[in-house]
C-alpha positions, 0 to 999 in steps of 0.5 A: 760899871758899863765902861768896864763891861765895854772895856772887857768886851774890847779886850776879849775882841783884841785877844781874839784878833791876836789869836787869829794873827798867830794862827794866820802866821802859823799857816803862812809858815806851813805854806812856806814849808810846803812851797820849799818842799815842792820846789825841792821835788820839782828840782829832783823830778825829770818826769814832764807830767810830774813837773807840770803837776808840781807847777800847778800846785806851786801856783796854788800855794803862791795864791794861798800865800798871797791870800794869807799875807793880805789877811794877816795885814788886814787883821791888825789894830782896830780901825777906831780906838776904844773911846771913839768906838763906844763914845756914843754909848757912853754919852747916852749912859751919862745922859739917858 
């Protein structure tokens, strides 16, 4: 019974991680769209003040893209497998 409880907990955590991955990927897509829109505005702008403001915003968006990409890469598979993570707990429950 304890094994099933731990397994359910693990599955819940895996589902949450997957939802986080989807959310981060969606944010990354939105950031890419914002970046492209800003590039289009920058190309169409002849005003030096607006150009400078767009360049600052582009830099911010690039930093956000890097952050999201790193976060997406880190938010993957668990560092240790299920059996290894709960091995000590199972051993204790088998021989308290």
